[in-house]
C-alpha positions in Angstrom: -39.8 -34.1 -11.9 -40.5 -35.7 -15.3 -40.2 -34.3 -18.7 -42.5 -35.9 -21.2 -41.3 -36.0 -24.9 -43.3 -36.6 -28.0 -41.4 -36.8 -31.3 -42.3 -34.9 -34.3 -44.4 -36.8 -36.9 -41.7 -36.1 -39.4 -38.8 -37.3 -37.1 -40.2 -40.8 -36.2 -36.9 -42.4 -36.7 -34.2 -40.0 -35.6 -34.6 -37.4 -33.0 -32.7 -34.4 -31.6 -31.4 -36.1 -28.3 -29.6 -32.8 -27.0 -33.0 -31.1 -27.1 -34.4 -33.5 -24.8 -31.4 -32.8 -22.2 -32.1 -28.8 -22.7 -35.8 -29.4 -22.2 -35.2 -31.6 -18.9 -32.7 -28.9 -17.4 -34.8 -26.0 -18.5 -37.7 -27.3 -16.3 -35.4 -27.2 -13.3 -33.6 -24.0 -14.1 -36.0 -21.7 -12.4 -35.6 -23.3 -9.0 -31.9 -23.5 -9.5 -31.4 -19.8 -10.3 -33.7 -18.9 -7.4 -31.3 -21.0 -5.0 -28.2 -19.2 -6.6 -29.8 -15.9 -6.2 -30.5 -16.5 -2.7 -26.9 -17.3 -2.1 -26.0 -13.7 -3.4 -28.6 -12.3 -1.1 -27.2 -14.0 1.8 -23.7 -12.9 1.1 -25.1 -9.2 1.1 -26.8 -9.8 4.5 -23.5 -11.2 5.9 -21.6 -8.2 4.8 -24.2 -6.0 6.6 -24.0 -8.2 9.8 -20.2 -8.3 10.1 -19.0 -6.0 12.7 -15.7 -5.0 11.4 -16.9 -1.6 10.2 -18.0 -0.9 13.9 -14.8 -2.1 15.1 -12.8 0.2 12.7 -15.1 3.2 13.3 -14.3 3.0 16.9 -10.7 2.6 16.4 -10.5 5.3 13.7 -12.3 7.8 16.2 -9.6 7.0 18.8 -6.9 7.6 16.3 -8.7 11.0 15.4 -8.8 12.0 18.9 -5.1 11.4 19.3 -4.3 13.1 16.1 -6.5 16.1 17.3 -4.7 16.1 20.6 -1.2 16.0 18.9 -2.2 18.9 16.6 -3.3 20.9 19.7 -0.2 20.4 21.7 2.4 20.4 18.9 3.0 24.1 19.3 3.5 23.7 23.1 5.8 20.8 22.3 7.7 22.8 19.8 8.3 25.6 22.3 9.4 23.1 25.1 11.8 21.6 22.4 13.1 25.1 22.0 13.7 25.3 25.8 15.3 21.9 25.8 17.8 22.9 23.3 18.7 26.0 25.0 19.1 24.3 28.3 21.5 21.7 26.8 23.3 24.5 25.2 23.8 26.2 28.3 24.8 23.3 30.2 27.4 22.4 27.7 28.6 26.2 27.6 29.0 25.9 31.5 31.1 23.0 31.2 33.1 24.3 28.2 33.7 27.6 30.2 35.0 25.5 33.1 37.3 23.6 31.0 38.4 26.8 29.1 39.4 28.5 32.6 41.3 25.1 33.4 43.2 25.4 30.2 43.9 29.0 30.5 45.1 28.6 34.1 47.3 25.7 33.1 48.8 27.7 30.2 49.4 31.0 32.0 50.8 28.9 35.1 53.2 27.1 32.9 54.3 30.0 30.8 54.7 32.3 34.0 56.1 29.9 36.4 59.4 30.7 37.9 60.9 28.3 40.2 63.4 30.8 42.0 60.6 33.5 42.8 59.1 33.6 46.3 55.3 33.3 46.8 55.2 37.1 47.2 57.2 37.9 44.0 55.5 35.6 41.4 55.0 37.0 38.1 51.7 38.4 36.7 51.3 35.7 34.2 51.7 33.1 36.9 49.3 34.8 39.1 46.7 35.1 36.2 46.9 31.3 35.7 46.4 30.7 39.4 43.5 33.0 39.3 41.9 31.5 36.3 42.1 28.1 37.9 40.2 29.4 41.1 37.7 30.9 38.6 37.1 27.5 37.1 36.9 26.1 40.7 34.3 28.6 41.7 32.1 27.9 38.6 32.4 24.3 39.2 31.1 24.8 42.8 28.3 27.2 41.6 26.8 25.0 38.7 28.0 21.4 39.2 25.1 20.6 41.4 22.8 21.7 38.9 24.5 19.6 36.3 24.3 16.8 38.6 20.6 17.1 39.4 20.0 17.3 35.4 22.2 14.2 34.9 20.1 12.3 37.6 16.8 13.3 36.2 17.7 12.5 32.8 19.3 9.2 33.8 16.1 8.2 35.7 13.8 9.2 32.9 16.0 8.2 29.8 17.5 5.0 31.3 14.3 3.6 32.6 12.4 4.4 29.2 15.2 2.7 27.3 15.3 -0.4 29.6 11.8 -0.6 30.3 10.1 0.5 26.8 12.5 0.6 23.8 14.4 -2.4 24.3 11.4 -4.7 25.3 9.5 -3.2 22.5 12.3 -4.2 20.0 12.4 -7.6 21.5 8.4 -7.9 22.0 8.9 -8.5 25.9 7.0 -5.4 26.4 3.8 -7.1 24.7 4.7 -10.4 26.9 4.3 -8.1 30.0 1.1 -6.3 28.9 -0.3 -9.8 28.2 0.2 -11.0 31.7 -3.1 -12.2 32.9 -5.1 -9.8 35.2 -2.2 -7.3 35.1 -4.1 -4.3 33.6 -7.6 -5.2 34.7 -7.8 -7.6 37.8 -11.3 -8.9 36.5 -10.0 -9.8 32.9 -7.5 -12.5 32.0 -6.7 -11.0 28.7 -7.2 -7.4 28.6 -7.4 -7.0 24.9 -9.9 -9.6 24.3 -12.0 -8.3 27.1 -11.7 -4.7 25.5 -12.3 -5.7 21.9 -14.5 -8.9 22.1 -16.0 -8.5 25.6 -14.7 -12.0 26.2 -11.9 -11.8 28.4 -11.1 -15.5 28.5 -10.2 -15.6 24.7 -6.5 -15.7 24.1 -6.2 -12.5 22.2 -2.7 -10.9 23.0 -1.0 -7.8 22.1 1.9 -9.8 20.7 -0.2 -11.6 18.4 -2.1 -8.7 17.1 1.1 -6.9 16.6 2.7 -9.9 14.7 -0.3 -10.4 12.6 -0.4 -6.6 11.7 3.2 -6.8 10.8 2.2 -9.7 8.3 -0.2 -7.5 6.9 -3.2 -9.6 8.0 -6.9 -8.4 8.1 -8.4 -6.9 11.2 -10.8 -9.8 11.3 -8.0 -12.3 11.8 -5.7 -10.2 13.8 -8.5 -9.3 16.5 -10.2 -12.8 16.2 -13.5 -11.4 15.2 -14.8 -14.9 14.5 -15.5 -15.2 18.2 -18.1 -12.5 17.7 -19.2 -13.3 14.1 -18.0 -16.6 12.6 -17.7 -15.9 8.6 -17.1 -19.6 8.1 -20.6 -20.4 9.4 -22.4 -17.7 7.5 -20.6 -18.4 4.4 -21.2 -22.4 4.5 -22.7 -23.3 0.9 -24.0 -26.8 2.3 -27.4 -25.5 2.9 -27.7 -24.1 -0.6 -25.7 -26.8 -2.6 -28.1 -29.5 -1.2 -31.0 -27.6 -2.7 -29.4 -27.4 -6.0 -28.2 -31.1 -6.0 -31.6 -32.3 -5.1 -33.1 -30.2 -8.1 -30.8 -32.1 -10.4 -31.1 -35.6 -8.7 -34.9 -35.4 -8.7 -34.8 -34.8 -12.5 -36.2 -37.5 -14.7 -36.1 -37.6 -18.6 -39.1 -39.6 -20.1 -37.8 -41.1 -23.4 -40.0 -44.3 -23.5 -41.8 -43.4 -26.8 -38.7 -42.8 -28.7 -38.2 -45.3 -31.4 -35.3 -45.2 -33.7 -36.4 -47.9 -36.4 -39.8 -49.5 -36.1 -40.8 -53.0 -37.2 -41.9 -51.5 -40.9 -38.8 -49.9 -41.5 -36.9 -53.0 -40.5 -38.9 -55.1 -42.8 -38.2 -52.6 -45.7 -34.6 -53.0 -45.1 -34.8 -56.7 -45.0 -37.0 -56.7 -48.3 -34.5 -54.4 -50.0 -31.8 -57.0 -49.0 -33.7 -59.9 -50.5 -34.6 -58.0 -53.7 -31.3 -59.4 -55.2 -29.7 -56.0 -55.8 -26.5 -57.4 -55.0 -26.8 -60.1 -57.5 -27.2 -58.0 -60.8 -24.8 -58.7 -63.7 -23.3 -55.2 -63.6 -20.6 -56.4 -66.3 -23.2 -56.8 -69.0 -24.8 -53.8 -68.4 -21.3 -51.9 -68.4 -20.4 -53.7 -71.5 -23.5 -52.5 -73.3 -23.4 -49.0 -72.0 -19.8 -48.8 -73.4 -20.9 -49.3 -76.8 -21.6 -46.6 -79.1 -25.2 -46.1 -80.2 -24.5 -47.2 -83.9 -22.6 -49.9 -85.2 -20.8 -47.7 -87.9 -19.7 -44.3 -87.8 -22.3 -42.4 -89.5 -20.2 -39.4 -90.4 -17.7 -41.6 -92.1 -20.5 -43.4 -93.9 -22.1 -40.2 -95.1 -18.7 -38.9 -96.4 -18.2 -42.3 -98.2 -21.8 -41.7 -99.9 -20.8 -38.3 -101.0 -17.8 -39.6 -102.6 -19.6 -42.0 -104.4 -22.2 -39.7 -105.7 -19.4 -37.3 -106.9 -18.1 -40.1 -109.2 -21.4 -40.5 -110.6 -22.7 -38.8 -113.8 -25.5 -36.3 -113.3 -28.7 -38.1 -112.8 -31.2 -39.1 -110.2 -28.8 -41.7 -108.7 -26.3 -39.1 -107.9 -28.9 -36.7 -106.5 -30.2 -39.6 -104.4 -27.1 -40.6 -102.8 -26.1 -36.8 -102.0 -29.6 -36.7 -100.3 -29.0 -39.8 -98.3 -25.5 -38.7 -97.3 -27.1 -35.3 -95.9 -29.9 -37.4 -94.2 -27.3 -39.6 -92.4 -25.3 -36.7 -91.2 -28.7 -35.1 -89.9 -29.5 -38.3 -88.1 -25.9 -38.3 -86.6 -26.3 -34.8 -85.1 -29.9 -34.8 -84.2 -30.0 -38.3 -82.5 -26.7 -39.8 -82.0 -25.0 -37.0 -80.5 -27.6 -36.3 -78.0 -27.7 -39.9 -76.9 -24.0 -40.2 -76.2 -24.0 -38.0 -73.2 -26.9 -39.8 -71.3 -25.1 -43.2 -72.3 -21.9 -42.0 -70.4 -24.2 -40.7 -67.4 -25.9 -44.2 -67.3 -22.5 -45.9 -67.6 -21.2 -43.9 -64.7 -24.3 -44.7 -62.5 -24.1 -48.1 -63.0 -20.4 -48.2 -61.8 -21.4 -46.3 -58.8 -24.4 -48.6 -58.1 -22.0 -51.6 -58.5 -19.6 -50.0 -55.9 -22.2 -49.1 -53.4 -24.1 -52.5 -53.7 -20.9 -54.4 -52.8 -21.4 -56.1 -49.6 -24.6 -54.4 -49.2 -26.2 -57.1 -47.1 -23.4 -56.8 -44.5 -23.9 -53.2 -44.4 -27.6 -53.3 -43.9 -27.4 -55.9 -41.2 -24.7 -53.7 -39.5 -27.1 -50.8 -39.2 -29.9 -52.9 -38.1 -27.8 -54.2 -35.3 -26.4 -50.7 -34.5 -30.0 -49.3 -34.4 -31.0 -52.0 -32.2 -28.2 -51.4 -29.9 -28.8 -47.6 -29.9 -32.5 -48.5 -29.1 -31.6 -50.7 -26.2 -29.2 -47.9 -24.8 -31.8 -45.2 -25.1 -34.4 -47.4 -23.4 -32.1 -48.8 -20.6 -29.1 -46.1 -19.9 -30.0 -42.9 -21.8 -31.9 -41.3 -19.0 -29.3 -42.0 -16.3 -26.6 -40.6 -18.5 -28.5 -37.4 -19.1 -29.3 -37.0 -15.4 -25.6 -38.0 -14.6 -24.1 -35.3 -17.1 -26.8 -32.8 -15.7 -25.5 -33.5 -12.2 -21.9 -32.8 -13.4 -23.0 -29.6 -14.6 -24.6 -28.7 -11.5 -21.7 -29.6 -9.7 -19.6 -27.4 -11.8 -21.9 -24.5 -11.4 -21.8 -25.2 -7.5 -18.0 -25.4 -7.7 -17.9 -21.9 -9.2 -19.9 -20.5 -6.3 -18.0 -22.5 -3.7 -14.8 -21.1 -5.0 -16.2 -17.6 -5.0 -17.4 -17.8 -1.5 -14.0 -19.1 -0.5 -12.4 -16.1 -2.0 -14.8 -14.0 -0.3 -14.0 -15.7 3.0 -10.2 -15.2 2.4 -10.8 -11.6 1.4 -12.6 -10.9 4.6 -10.2 -12.8 6.8 -6.9 -11.6 5.1 -7.1 -8.7 3.1 -10.0 -6.6 4.0 -8.9 -3.7 6.4 -5.4 -5.0 6.6 -3.8 -3.5 9.6 -0.4 -3.2 8.7 -0.5 0.6 8.7 -1.5 0.4 12.6 1.9 -1.6 13.2 3.8 0.7 11.2 2.2 3.9 12.9 3.1 2.2 16.3 6.5 1.5 15.2 6.8 5.0 14.2 5.5 6.5 17.3 7.5 4.1 19.7 10.8 3.3 17.6 11.2 6.5 15.7 9.7 9.2 17.8 10.0 8.0 21.5 13.2 6.1 21.5 14.9 7.5 18.5 14.1 11.2 18.7 13.7 11.8 22.4 15.0 8.9 24.4 18.3 8.3 22.6 19.4 11.9 22.6 18.5 12.2 26.2 20.7 9.3 27.1 23.5 10.6 24.9 23.1 14.0 26.9 23.0 12.6 30.4 26.0 10.2 29.5 28.1 13.1 28.1 27.2 15.7 30.8 27.8 13.0 33.5 31.0 12.0 32.3 32.2 15.4 32.1 30.8 16.2 35.5 32.5 13.1 37.0 35.8 14.3 35.6 35.2 17.7 37.2 35.9 16.4 40.7 39.6 15.3 40.2 40.0 18.4 38.1 38.8 20.7 40.7 41.2 19.1 43.3 44.2 19.2 40.9 43.2 23.2 40.2 43.1 24.0 43.8 46.4 22.3 44.6 48.0 23.7 41.6 46.7 27.3 42.0 48.7 27.5 45.3 52.2 27.3 43.1 50.8 29.8 40.7 49.2 32.7 42.5 51.0 35.6 44.2 50.8 35.6 48.0 50.3 38.8 50.0 52.7 37.4 52.6 55.0 34.8 53.4 55.8 33.1 56.9 59.3 32.7 58.0 60.1 30.5 61.1 63.0 29.1 62.9 63.6 25.3 63.3 65.3 25.0 66.6 66.4 21.5 66.2 68.7 22.6 63.3 70.9 25.5 64.3 71.3 28.1 61.5 68.5 26.8 59.3 65.5 29.0 58.3 62.4 27.7 57.0 59.7 29.8 54.9 56.2 28.9 55.5 54.1 30.0 52.7 
């Protein structure tokens, strides 16, 4: 591309070089603007082609289904929760009742026990203590097997969920188990990549997705959607920047007909130097212009004539001297005074000319040399300089677009559709709801009930043995020990 330039007739010595650059770049601007506009259209197409929205729509539909199911089953869960609370209260009440009977039996037995009383003559308080102990034993036999079943079931469910879900989830070992190749689907090496990307050989794991979501990365990065649609390839500006660069590189500026100082102008300057303007005797001119226009002061002369006339008697001579004095004053005011200001101006102009003409030949030669150097630069280097600076401007524009596209790429990969809410929701469901709200209370329940049930066995044996010494018997056995004559034994 060549941009011709013809200087204006009234600007044959000096021209506006910046306008040349503007005209040169202006010729290439339509193609450059078209290329840059195509980049914007391409970005719009990329936005429509990215499948993140489809993935998010499917995921959102699944979340909506889960939410609908939760809202539908929430009343039943609340009802079952009341049953769970009531069952726990009944179990604790049974244990409390057994312990209460044991304590009452011990209290009454200790208070009413009489060492000297025979089994058939034991007191009412002691007998009541024995009855309380046996009632506790009876209730233990009636309900302990139910408590044991509850403890076993709670232990099996709560203990396994705690060890197989809650603790592995906290240590992320659960994700490692789920990421075991061919575990969930025998045909897929990695289940998550097969489900999301339809490419089961890509290393997309639950642990990696969970960690990326905890770091608040975008869905594009977390799910490795570049394996479906590579945003880096679509936002590659190389194909566009090459067109812009080629437009600037092919641009040329034609300045062959630009002449700063032609031969006639150079001859005029040389003739001016040789005219002898620097050899004028400015001192003589300054000395003459510094003098007054008249040799004497006309006002003083006129005043002297008037004094002389006043000393003379009346007559024609006196009148003539007075008339001449008046004429001298008129000459001074009419001719001398108007001439003084131009004389001063002429004197100042001669001084200025003397100052400016000092070294005039050297200055003119320097101007001619500078114009020759400038002409040589324009003829040999100006075109390349203009093209080079124009390329810098083009590279600056391209840099802005590259920075913008890089920002778009980072936004899509890191910020758009950040999945931290998904990780937070999963933590809430598993850590808070399942483990914290259900499993931990269940484990606490079976551990407390199991420990109490375990201690019921020695308490039961102790109560049966002790009730024999507190209860009143209906009869007592007396037998004779023949081995020891005269000794009677009492059998209870």
